C-alpha positions, 0 to 999 in steps of 0.5 A: 174285658174279664177284669170289666166284668171281675169289676163290675159283678164282683166289685159294682165299681168301675175300676178303668182299664188295667196298666201293665202291671210291673211283675214282683221280682223276687230276691236273687242268691249269689251262690257261695263259692269257695277260693281256691286256699279255702278248698286247697284247706278241705281237700288238706283235710280228707284222703283216700276215697273220701278226698276223690268224693270230694275233688269230683264233688267241687271239680266237675259239680256233682251233688253229693247223691250223683257222685254216689250212683257214679258206675264205672261205665260213666266214667271216660278216662280217655273224653275225661268226661263223666257222664251224669245218669237221670241229674235234675230233669231227669236228663243224662248230662256230659261234664268234665273229669278233674285232671288232679282226680284222674289217677287217684281214681284209676287207682281206686278202681283197680281195688273195687275191681278187685273186691269185685273178683274177690266177691264174686267169688264168693256169689256176691258183685251183685247190684241193682239195675236201674228200671228193668233191665236186669230184666232186658239184660240177666247178667248187667248185674254182676258186669264190671261196667255195672258196678257202684264206682263207690262201694256201698259199706254193707252187703244187703239183700235186695227187697225184689231180689231173693239175692245178695247185692250191694246197695245203692250208696 
């Protein structure tokens, strides 16, 4: 009915009934997937912390930013799961913790914990917390579970606070 009105008033012509018009399809793009051999070649060229990050990107399907924002409490070694916070659509999701990375990640976290304890002793060791959690839980910024799995390369000041904190990677 509306089409008829537009035809008469704008085109000054009667077009007649319009049949079902198919929608144009967007061209689909296939994702690029590495073969096992290609993944092995990439992993052979990286070491230590970078190796852990690459395995999590590939094996757990994490995006780089989400991987670097992982907190200690988001890794469940008992269930071999990782909680990805505020992903696509601001939703949390679970993904698997690849078996191959479990032991190196535990060793990495032991070193991070050692550094965190040292930082706490020298007045550092605080992280930026999401939303208003720092007001709700004043000590959470120094608690082990809230620390980032992958440390920032430098210490800086939180613009919202006078204290020194580790910036998000």
